[in-house]
C-alpha positions in Angstrom: -76.8 -55.6 116.1 -79.6 -58.5 115.6 -78.7 -61.9 117.2 -80.0 -65.4 116.5 -80.0 -67.1 119.7 -79.9 -64.1 122.1 -82.4 -60.9 122.4 -80.7 -57.8 124.3 -82.7 -54.9 125.2 -81.2 -52.1 127.3 -83.6 -50.2 129.7 -83.7 -46.7 131.1 -81.3 -47.3 133.8 -78.5 -48.8 131.6 -79.2 -52.2 132.4 -78.8 -54.6 129.5 -81.3 -57.6 129.7 -80.0 -60.5 127.7 -82.4 -63.0 126.7 -81.4 -66.7 125.6 -83.9 -68.3 123.2 -82.4 -70.8 120.5 -85.1 -70.9 117.9 -86.5 -74.3 117.3 -85.2 -76.0 120.5 -87.2 -76.7 123.7 -84.0 -75.9 125.6 -80.8 -73.6 125.3 -77.8 -75.6 124.8 -74.4 -74.1 124.5 -73.5 -74.7 120.8 -70.9 -72.5 118.6 -73.6 -70.0 117.3 -74.5 -69.2 121.2 -70.6 -69.1 122.2 -69.9 -66.7 119.2 -73.0 -64.4 120.1 -72.1 -64.4 123.6 -68.7 -63.1 123.0 -69.8 -60.4 120.7 -72.4 -59.3 123.6 -69.8 -59.1 126.2 -67.7 -57.2 123.9 -70.4 -54.8 122.8 -71.9 -54.1 126.6 -68.5 -53.5 127.8 -67.6 -50.9 125.1 -70.8 -49.2 125.5 -70.4 -46.5 128.2 -74.4 -46.4 128.4 -74.7 -50.0 129.8 -74.3 -50.0 133.5 -75.0 -53.6 134.0 -76.1 -57.1 132.5 -78.7 -59.5 133.4 -78.7 -63.2 131.4 -81.6 -64.9 131.6 -83.5 -67.8 129.1 -87.0 -67.3 127.6 -87.7 -71.0 127.7 -88.5 -73.2 131.0 -85.0 -74.1 131.7 -82.0 -71.7 131.7 -79.8 -74.1 129.8 -79.6 -77.8 129.5 -75.8 -77.7 128.8 -73.1 -78.1 126.2 -74.2 -79.5 122.9 -71.8 -82.6 122.9 -72.4 -83.0 119.2 -70.4 -79.9 118.7 -67.6 -81.6 121.1 -68.0 -84.5 118.8 -67.2 -82.4 115.5 -64.2 -81.0 117.5 -63.1 -84.5 117.6 -63.7 -85.0 114.1 -61.7 -81.9 113.3 -58.8 -82.9 115.5 -58.7 -86.2 113.8 -58.6 -84.3 110.2 -55.6 -82.2 111.4 -53.7 -84.9 112.9 -53.8 -86.4 109.7 -53.1 -83.5 107.7 -50.9 -81.0 110.0 -49.3 -83.6 112.6 -49.8 -83.7 116.3 -48.2 -80.3 117.4 -50.6 -78.2 115.5 -53.7 -80.5 115.9 -53.4 -80.3 119.7 -53.0 -76.7 119.5 -56.3 -76.2 117.2 -57.9 -78.3 119.6 -56.5 -76.4 122.8 -57.8 -73.0 121.4 -61.0 -74.4 120.2 -61.9 -76.0 123.6 -60.4 -73.0 125.3 -62.4 -70.6 123.7 -65.9 -70.7 126.0 -63.7 -70.7 128.9 -62.3 -67.2 127.8 -65.5 -65.7 126.7 -66.6 -66.5 130.6 -63.4 -64.9 131.8 -64.3 -61.7 129.7 -67.8 -61.4 131.5 -66.1 -61.7 134.9 -63.1 -59.1 133.9 -65.7 -56.8 131.6 -65.9 -54.1 134.5 -69.8 -54.3 134.1 -71.6 -56.2 136.8 -73.2 -59.2 135.5 -76.1 -61.0 137.2 -77.2 -64.6 136.1 -81.3 -64.6 136.5 -81.6 -68.5 136.7 -85.5 -69.4 135.6 -84.7 -73.2 135.7 -82.7 -76.0 135.0 -79.0 -74.8 134.8 -76.5 -77.7 134.0 -73.0 -78.1 132.6 -71.9 -75.1 130.6 -75.0 -73.3 131.3 -74.4 -73.6 134.9 -70.8 -72.5 134.2 -72.2 -69.3 132.7 -74.2 -68.6 136.0 -70.8 -69.4 138.2 -68.8 -66.5 136.4 -71.7 -63.9 136.9 -71.1 -61.5 139.7 -74.5 -62.4 141.4 -76.6 -65.5 140.9 -80.4 -65.1 141.5 -83.0 -67.9 140.9 -86.7 -68.2 140.6 -88.6 -70.1 143.5 -89.1 -73.6 141.4 -89.0 -76.9 143.3 -88.0 -78.3 139.8 -85.0 -76.1 139.1 -81.6 -78.2 139.7 -78.2 -77.1 139.1 -75.1 -78.9 138.5 -72.2 -80.3 136.5 -72.8 -83.5 135.0 -70.1 -83.9 132.5 -68.3 -86.7 134.3 -71.2 -88.9 133.5 -70.2 -88.6 129.6 -66.7 -89.1 130.3 -65.7 -85.0 130.3 -65.4 -83.0 133.0 -66.5 -78.8 133.1 -64.2 -77.3 130.8 -65.1 -73.6 131.1 -64.1 -72.9 134.8 -66.3 -75.2 136.7 -63.3 -76.9 138.5 -61.8 -73.7 139.3 -65.0 -71.5 140.5 -66.9 -74.2 142.3 -64.0 -75.1 144.8 -63.3 -71.1 145.2 -67.2 -70.8 146.3 -67.8 -74.0 148.5 -65.5 -75.8 150.7 -63.2 -78.7 148.7 -65.0 -81.7 150.0 -68.5 -80.2 148.7 -66.9 -79.1 145.4 -65.4 -82.7 145.1 -69.1 -84.0 145.3 -70.5 -82.0 143.0 -67.7 -82.3 140.2 -67.0 -86.2 140.7 -70.6 -87.4 141.1 -72.1 -85.1 138.6 -75.3 -84.7 140.6 -77.8 -81.9 139.8 -78.8 -80.2 143.5 -82.0 -78.1 144.2 -81.9 -74.7 145.0 -82.0 -74.9 148.7 -78.6 -76.7 148.4 -77.2 -74.4 146.1 -78.2 -71.4 148.1 -76.8 -73.1 151.6 -73.5 -73.4 149.4 -73.6 -70.0 148.3 -73.9 -71.3 144.6 -76.8 -68.9 144.2 -77.1 -65.7 146.5 -80.8 -65.2 146.3 -83.9 -67.1 145.4 -87.3 -65.1 144.6 -90.7 -65.6 143.3 -90.4 -66.2 139.3 -92.6 -63.0 138.8 -89.7 -61.0 140.7 -86.6 -62.5 139.0 -85.5 -59.7 136.5 -86.5 -57.0 138.8 -84.2 -58.6 141.5 -81.4 -59.2 139.1 -81.7 -55.5 138.1 -82.3 -54.3 141.9 -79.0 -55.9 142.6 -76.9 -53.8 139.8 -79.2 -50.5 140.7 -77.8 -50.9 144.6 -74.5 -50.8 143.7 -73.5 -54.4 143.0 -69.6 -54.8 142.6 -68.1 -56.2 138.9 -65.4 -58.0 140.8 -65.4 -61.9 141.2 -64.4 -62.8 144.8 -61.0 -64.4 143.5 -60.4 -61.4 141.6 -60.2 -59.5 145.1 -56.8 -59.2 146.8 -58.3 -60.2 150.1 -59.8 -63.5 148.6 -59.2 -66.6 150.7 -60.1 -70.2 149.6 -63.2 -71.4 151.7 -61.5 -74.4 152.7 -58.1 -73.0 153.3 -54.8 -73.6 151.0 -54.2 -76.6 149.3 -51.3 -77.5 151.8 -53.1 -76.3 154.9 -54.2 -79.0 157.5 -57.5 -79.0 156.5 -56.4 -79.2 152.7 -54.2 -82.0 153.8 -57.1 -84.1 155.3 -59.0 -83.6 152.1 -56.7 -84.4 149.2 -54.9 -87.5 149.9 -58.2 -89.2 151.4 -59.8 -87.8 148.4 -57.7 -89.3 146.1 -58.1 -93.0 148.0 -61.8 -92.4 147.7 -61.4 -91.8 144.0 -59.3 -95.0 143.5 -61.7 -96.8 145.4 -64.9 -95.6 143.5 -63.5 -95.6 140.1 -60.4 -98.1 139.9 -59.0 -95.3 137.9 -61.1 -96.4 134.7 -62.5 -92.8 134.3 -59.9 -90.6 133.0 -62.0 -87.5 133.5 -62.5 -88.1 137.2 -58.8 -88.2 137.5 -58.6 -84.9 135.7 -61.0 -83.5 137.8 -58.9 -84.1 140.9 -55.8 -82.6 139.3 -57.6 -79.5 138.0 -58.9 -78.7 141.5 -55.5 -79.3 143.4 -53.2 -77.8 140.9 -55.8 -75.0 140.3 -56.2 -73.8 143.6 -52.7 -73.3 144.1 -52.4 -70.7 141.3 -54.1 -67.4 140.4 -57.5 -67.9 138.4 -56.3 -67.2 134.8 -53.4 -69.5 135.3 -55.7 -72.0 136.9 -58.1 -71.8 134.0 -55.5 -72.4 131.6 -54.7 -75.7 133.5 -58.2 -76.7 133.3 -58.3 -76.2 129.6 -55.2 -78.0 129.1 -56.6 -81.0 131.1 -60.0 -80.5 128.9 -58.4 -80.8 125.8 -56.5 -83.8 126.8 -59.6 -85.6 128.0 -61.6 -84.6 125.0 -59.0 -86.6 123.2 -59.6 -89.7 125.1 -61.2 -92.8 123.7 -63.2 -93.0 127.1 -64.8 -89.7 126.5 -65.5 -90.4 122.8 -67.1 -93.8 123.6 -69.2 -92.2 126.4 -70.2 -89.3 124.4 -71.2 -91.3 121.6 -73.2 -94.1 123.6 -74.6 -92.4 126.6 -75.4 -89.0 124.9 -75.8 -89.1 121.2 -77.2 -92.9 120.8 -79.4 -92.7 123.7 -81.0 -89.3 122.9 -81.8 -91.0 119.1 -83.1 -93.9 120.9 -85.3 -92.1 123.2 -86.5 -90.0 120.2 -87.6 -92.9 118.4 -84.6 -94.1 116.0 -86.1 -97.4 115.5 -89.8 -96.6 115.5 -91.6 -97.6 112.1 -92.2 -94.1 110.5 -95.5 -95.1 108.9 -97.4 -95.6 112.2 -99.2 -92.5 113.7 -98.2 -91.8 117.2 -99.9 -93.8 120.0 -100.6 -93.4 123.7 -101.7 -96.1 126.1 -104.4 -94.8 128.5 -105.3 -98.0 130.0 -102.9 -100.9 130.6 -103.4 -104.3 131.9 -100.6 -106.5 133.7 -101.4 -110.2 134.3 -99.5 -111.4 136.9 -99.2 -109.1 140.0 -96.0 -110.6 141.2 -92.9 -108.6 142.0 -92.2 -107.7 138.4 -95.8 -107.3 137.2 -96.6 -105.0 140.4 -93.4 -103.0 139.7 -94.5 -102.6 135.9 -97.9 -101.6 137.2 -96.4 -99.0 139.6 -94.2 -97.5 137.0 -97.1 -97.0 134.6 -99.6 -95.6 137.2 -96.6 -92.9 138.0 -96.7 -92.1 134.4 -100.5 -91.2 134.6 -101.9 -94.5 132.8 -104.6 -96.0 134.2 -103.4 -99.9 135.2 -105.1 -103.3 136.0 -103.4 -105.7 138.1 -104.9 -108.9 137.3 -104.0 -112.2 139.4 -105.3 -115.7 140.2 -107.3 -114.5 143.1 -108.2 -110.9 145.0 -105.6 -111.6 147.7 -102.7 -112.2 145.2 -103.9 -108.9 143.2 -104.0 -106.8 146.5 -100.3 -107.8 147.2 -99.3 -106.3 143.7 -100.9 -102.9 144.7 -99.5 -103.1 148.1 -96.2 -103.4 146.5 -96.8 -100.3 144.9 -97.8 -98.4 147.6 -94.7 -99.6 149.7 -92.6 -98.0 147.0 -94.0 -94.8 147.0 -94.2 -94.8 150.8 -90.2 -95.4 151.0 -90.0 -92.4 148.5 -92.2 -90.1 151.2 -90.0 -91.0 154.0 -87.2 -90.2 152.0 -88.7 -86.7 151.1 -88.9 -87.4 147.4 -92.4 -87.6 147.2 -95.6 -86.5 149.0 -98.9 -87.8 150.0 -100.7 -86.5 147.1 -98.4 -88.4 144.7 -99.1 -91.5 146.6 -102.8 -90.9 146.3 -102.6 -90.0 142.5 -101.0 -93.2 141.6 -102.8 -95.5 144.1 -106.0 -94.2 142.5 -104.8 -95.4 138.9 -104.4 -99.1 140.1 -107.1 -101.5 140.3 -106.2 -105.0 141.7 -108.7 -107.9 140.4 -108.9 -111.4 139.8 -111.3 -110.7 136.8 -110.1 -110.8 133.4 -113.2 -109.2 131.7 -111.6 -105.9 132.5 -109.2 -106.6 129.4 -111.8 -105.5 127.3 -110.9 -101.9 127.5 -107.2 -102.0 127.7 -105.0 -100.8 125.0 -102.1 -102.8 125.9 -102.0 -106.0 127.8 -98.6 -107.3 129.5 -98.4 -110.8 130.6 -95.7 -111.2 133.4 -96.7 -114.6 134.8 -94.0 -117.4 135.9 -91.6 -118.4 133.4 -93.5 -121.6 132.4 -94.5 -122.1 129.0 -97.7 -123.9 130.3 -98.5 -121.3 132.7 -98.4 -118.6 129.9 -100.4 -120.8 127.2 -103.3 -120.9 130.0 -103.1 -117.2 130.5 -103.0 -116.6 126.6 -106.0 -118.8 126.3 -107.9 -116.7 128.9 -107.1 -113.4 127.6 -107.6 -113.3 124.0 -111.1 -113.6 123.6 -111.6 -110.6 125.8 -109.0 -108.4 123.8 -110.4 -105.2 122.2 -109.8 -104.6 118.5 -106.3 -103.0 118.2 -105.1 -103.9 121.6 -101.6 -105.1 121.8 -100.5 -108.1 123.8 -96.8 -108.3 125.3 -94.8 -110.9 127.3 -92.4 -109.8 129.7 -90.4 -113.1 129.6 -86.8 -112.9 130.1 -85.4 -115.8 128.6 -88.4 -117.9 126.6 -88.1 -117.1 122.7 -91.0 -114.7 121.7 -91.8 -116.8 118.5 -92.5 -119.9 120.3 -94.9 -118.0 122.8 -96.4 -116.2 119.7 -97.6 -119.9 118.5 -100.2 -119.9 121.2 -101.5 -116.5 119.9 -104.1 -116.3 116.8 -102.9 -112.7 115.8 -99.1 -112.8 115.9 -98.8 -109.3 114.5 -100.1 -107.8 117.9 -97.9 -110.0 119.6 -94.4 -108.7 121.0 -91.9 -109.1 123.9 -91.3 -106.0 126.4 -88.8 -107.1 128.6 -88.3 -105.2 132.0 -85.2 -105.2 134.1 -85.3 -105.7 137.9 -85.8 -103.5 140.0 -88.2 -102.0 137.5 -88.4 -98.6 139.4 -84.7 -98.1 138.9 -83.4 -99.5 135.9 -83.7 -97.4 132.9 -83.7 -100.2 130.0 -86.5 -101.9 128.5 -85.8 -104.4 125.9 -88.8 -104.7 123.1 -88.5 -108.1 121.4 -89.7 -108.6 117.9 -91.2 -112.1 116.8 -91.0 -113.0 113.2 -94.5 -112.0 112.7 -94.8 -108.8 114.9 -96.2 -105.9 113.0 -95.3 -102.3 113.0 -98.2 -101.4 115.1 -97.2 -103.6 117.9 -93.6 -102.1 117.4 -94.5 -98.5 117.6 -96.9 -98.9 120.4 -94.4 -100.7 122.4 -91.9 -98.2 121.8 -94.4 -95.3 122.3 -95.4 -97.0 125.8 -91.7 -97.3 127.0 -91.1 -93.5 126.3 -94.4 -92.9 128.1 -93.0 -94.4 131.1 -89.6 -92.4 131.1 -87.4 -95.5 130.3 -84.9 -96.0 127.2 -86.0 -98.7 124.6 -83.8 -101.0 122.5 -85.5 -103.3 119.7 -84.0 -106.8 119.5 -85.0 -109.7 117.3 -86.0 -113.0 119.0 -83.5 -115.2 120.5 -83.3 -117.4 123.8 -82.1 -114.8 126.2 -82.4 -112.0 123.8 -79.5 -109.5 124.2 -79.2 -108.6 127.5 -79.8 -111.8 129.2 -77.3 -113.8 126.6 -74.7 -111.5 127.5 -75.1 -111.0 131.0 -75.4 -114.6 131.9 -72.0 -114.9 130.3 -70.5 -112.5 133.0 -72.2 -114.7 135.8 -71.0 -117.7 134.3 -67.6 -116.5 134.1 -67.6 -115.9 137.7 -68.8 -119.5 138.4 -66.1 -120.8 136.0 -63.6 -119.0 138.2 -64.9 -120.4 141.2 -64.7 -123.7 139.7 -60.9 -123.0 138.8 -60.4 -122.5 142.2 -59.8 -118.5 142.0 -60.5 -117.0 145.6 -64.3 -115.7 146.0 -63.3 -112.1 147.1 -60.6 -111.9 143.9 -63.4 -112.8 141.5 -65.9 -110.0 143.0 -63.1 -107.5 143.3 -61.5 -107.9 139.8 -65.0 -107.7 138.1 -65.3 -104.3 139.9 -61.7 -103.2 138.9 -62.8 -104.2 135.6 -65.7 -101.4 135.5 -68.8 -103.8 136.4 -71.1 -102.3 139.0 -70.9 -105.2 141.0 -69.7 -108.9 141.2 -70.9 -112.0 139.3 -71.6 -113.6 142.6 -73.2 -110.6 143.9 -75.3 -110.5 140.6 -76.3 -114.2 140.7 -77.6 -113.6 144.5 -79.6 -110.7 143.1 -81.2 -112.7 140.2 -81.8 -115.6 142.7 -79.9 -118.7 142.6 -83.1 -120.8 142.2 -84.0 -118.8 139.0 -80.6 -119.3 137.6 -80.8 -123.1 138.1 -84.4 -122.9 136.9 -83.1 -121.3 133.5 -80.2 -123.9 133.4 -82.6 -126.7 133.5 -85.1 -125.3 131.1 -82.3 -124.6 128.7 -81.1 -128.1 129.1 -84.4 -129.6 128.6 -85.0 -127.7 125.3 -81.5 -127.8 124.0 -79.8 -131.0 125.6 -76.9 -131.5 128.4 -74.4 -130.0 126.3 -76.1 -126.4 126.1 -75.1 -126.0 129.9 -71.9 -126.2 132.2 -72.5 -129.3 134.2 -70.0 -128.4 136.6 -71.8 -125.4 137.2 -75.2 -126.7 137.3 -73.7 -129.4 140.1 -72.7 -126.4 142.0 -75.9 -124.6 142.1 -77.7 -127.8 142.8 -75.6 -128.0 145.8 -76.4 -124.6 146.8 -80.1 -124.6 146.0 -81.5 -127.8 146.7 -79.1 -129.1 149.2 -78.0 -126.0 151.2 -81.4 -123.9 150.6 -79.5 -121.1 149.5 -81.4 -119.1 147.1 -79.7 -115.6 146.8 -80.6 -112.3 148.5 -84.3 -113.0 148.6 -83.8 -115.8 151.6 -81.0 -113.8 152.8 -78.3 -116.7 151.8 -76.9 -117.4 148.7 -72.9 -116.9 147.8 -73.2 -113.9 150.5 -74.8 -114.0 153.9 -77.2 -111.1 154.2 -78.1 -109.5 157.6 -81.7 -108.3 158.6 -82.2 -105.3 157.2 -80.3 -102.2 158.6 -77.9 -104.4 160.4 -74.8 -104.1 158.8 -73.3 -105.3 155.3 -73.5 -108.5 153.5 -70.4 -111.0 153.5 -69.2 -113.9 151.5 -70.6 -117.1 152.9 -67.5 -118.7 154.8 -68.2 -122.1 153.4 -68.2 -121.3 149.8 -64.5 -121.9 149.5 -65.2 -125.4 150.8 -67.5 -126.0 147.7 -64.5 -125.1 145.3 -62.8 -128.4 143.8 -59.4 -126.6 144.3 -57.7 -123.5 145.5 -55.4 -121.3 143.7 -53.0 -118.9 145.3 -53.9 -115.5 144.5 -50.3 -114.1 144.3 -49.8 -116.2 141.3 -52.9 -114.8 139.3 -52.9 -112.1 136.6 -55.6 -109.7 137.5 -55.4 -108.1 134.2 -56.3 -111.1 132.6 -59.0 -112.0 135.1 -60.3 -108.3 134.4 -60.1 -109.1 130.5 -62.0 -112.3 131.0 -65.2 -110.6 132.4 -65.4 -108.0 129.5 -64.2 -110.2 126.5 -66.6 -112.8 127.5 -69.6 -110.6 127.3 -68.3 -108.5 124.4 -67.7 -111.7 122.3 -71.5 -112.8 123.0 -72.5 -109.2 121.9 -70.6 -110.0 118.7 -72.6 -113.2 118.1 -75.9 -111.5 118.8 -75.0 -109.3 115.9 -74.0 -112.3 113.8 -77.5 -113.8 114.8 -79.3 -110.7 113.8 -80.7 -110.5 117.2 -79.0 -106.8 117.3 -79.1 -105.0 113.9 -78.0 -101.4 115.5 -74.8 -101.2 117.4 -76.3 -98.2 119.5 -78.7 -100.8 121.0 -76.0 -103.2 121.9 -74.1 -100.3 123.7 -76.7 -98.4 125.5 -78.4 -101.8 126.3 -75.4 -103.3 127.6 -74.5 -100.0 130.0 -78.5 -99.7 131.3 -79.3 -103.2 131.1 -76.5 -104.9 133.1 -73.8 -102.1 133.6 -71.1 -103.1 131.4 -68.2 -101.0 132.0 -69.6 -97.5 131.1 -66.2 -96.0 130.3 -65.9 -98.4 127.7 -68.9 -97.0 125.6 -70.6 -100.3 125.8 -70.1 -104.0 124.7 -69.7 -103.1 120.9 -67.8 -100.0 121.3 -65.2 -102.2 123.8 -64.5 -104.0 120.6 -64.3 -101.0 118.3 -62.2 -98.8 120.6 -59.7 -101.6 121.0 -59.6 -102.3 117.5 -61.4 -105.5 115.9 -58.1 -107.0 115.3 -56.4 -106.5 118.7 -59.7 -107.8 120.1 -59.9 -111.0 118.0 -56.1 -111.8 119.0 -57.0 -111.5 122.7 -60.0 -113.6 122.1 -57.7 -116.5 120.4 -55.2 -116.0 123.4 -58.4 -116.6 126.1 -59.8 -119.4 123.9 -56.4 -121.5 123.8 -56.3 -121.1 127.9 -59.9 -121.2 129.0 -62.2 -123.0 126.0 -64.5 -122.1 123.3 -66.7 -119.6 124.9 -64.1 -117.1 123.9 -64.1 -118.1 120.3 -64.4 -115.3 118.2 -67.6 -115.6 115.6 -67.0 -115.6 112.0 -68.3 -112.0 111.5 -65.6 -110.6 114.0 -63.1 -112.6 112.0 -63.9 -111.1 108.7 -64.0 -107.7 110.3 -60.6 -108.1 111.7 -59.2 -109.0 108.5 -60.9 -106.0 106.8 -60.0 -103.5 109.4 -63.6 -103.0 110.1 -65.6 -101.7 113.2 -69.4 -102.2 114.4 -70.4 -98.7 113.6 -68.3 -98.6 110.3 -69.7 -102.1 109.4 -73.4 -101.4 110.3 -74.1 -97.5 110.4 -76.8 -96.6 112.4 -79.9 -95.2 110.3 -80.3 -91.4 110.9 -84.0 -90.9 110.7 -86.5 -88.1 112.2 -88.3 -89.1 115.1 -92.0 -89.9 114.7 -93.3 -89.8 118.3 
């Protein structure tokens, strides 16, 4: 029988080689067809007496990138339909049977009576890694790029085809929990030490090594099916087990604040499953998986962190009428911390970079920053000397603007000062080659006002990076009213070239990300002025799902910069545009106390010297509060809501103001750009999954207590009245990727 996604060839020794190769895809993913065909292959090879054993491998560079999450999204839609038409019991049973199918196929490999070997030729993640775990032997081709892991928790799910049961039966529970709860992929050295792969061989010997194991008498028995099997960490109720699980539960609560149902389900699956025989344990796993698949957190995270991110990375907002572009040479004007970092990530991506600053010494400092970043990676074993040499050879530091003549893209990263930017544009414009695109990395100044200094506004665009550039995956591409399609396409292609995720926004003060995140930091200052204890402000923000508290984030941004932005906003829009009490607090901290944030070791926090302990809240901070509230009288849930609602309301305003025209960009942008509680799916998904009507009611409740910053915009009121969602009212455009 011919298969669409697999090729099966049986050799003279009776060993069937099953090669996975989905046509038209660069990587194998676990979809419905692959599951059905694998099921049929297991049945055929088990029934065929001529088959002595089976080797499964891939003809692509990777073994398998994981499950096709659009298939899971389809299962959720089918569940919603069944719920409506057949009722809850029937719908739940249907979802359980569907989601358990793959788990049963893998178990049938394990119990087939024929030895199965996974010949892992590259990356194996998620469901792909689970296939290898049910094989009786695992051999991998020696490849430093190969990674193995179960990353499902990162999209609100967990491994549902045996991953939570087989991993803790192979490795000690502490290591198993790390793999399952962090979702990080590991290299072959670590996988070999943990016994997750049995052997690593040269790529040319991979299939031979797999077949040799079968020919050498490899047993078709999983360790846990052997009566003599003992758990690697001892029974759950052993002394070691009792040291592990209660502590693990506490760590889980500390790290997640119980915001992620999938992480809790992993803990439950492992704890309950290890007390049962494997078949019962797999049934428990499937029950939890079905429950998590129905959760709004999984639906939200799959949509934003997988589907939407993939679509944006493939050019969902790219103009289709512009052929693909590639930046060969980039100029960055302004070699300070931001400009130097942009230069570094560009050189790392293979682009030739010129860093331009006012004098040679300043330009050299920018290049030295790039060297310090790569030196740090070399120290940690994440890069080699040859990588440093290659990257630094692509960076030229100079004060000479004449180098602009052969650059395809120029990014201005000078101070947030209109006068300085205008002087830079005047110097640069006469030297630009035909077709060169000019971008500003401004974080707050509107692009339209900056473009007024530019003759050809069609070639002018905003490319806003987030700090630290080396780590932050988001880039905001800002359209001015006259920005042309070529400039937009070039900017988007460049962002993908350097391996980051772009969102496209229309011009506005603060654009999208800063408008929303400044509401978060401002809410922290509001609470401080109200008399909420500083530690409570920080902790409730983290409990709400934010990565750091607002006071900590303000320190990272730099308090003098926050004050500078406030003063610039006041100068442009008048005194009512800023909160005067907050401005007074910042003037006290910055101008009187000399506390600028992390950069000078003192802000809302005191920072020890590098490597000498942890930061701590400045003890005198309480002295700057006008009053002090008793923490026992405060509503923790309300404090958490305030942090998320104030940002989500601002995100809704950006839609009303036409800054955001595609809800995917608000959601992906809010998670990647400023860490908006990922379990919500992003700032607009937070509203959608709560229900617009319920959200607007919450806004009015907070507005009555705390003021107009919680007032829902007219658009939200209309949507609440009609029962609309953002994804329903503004459906994302599905179009083929051009680049």
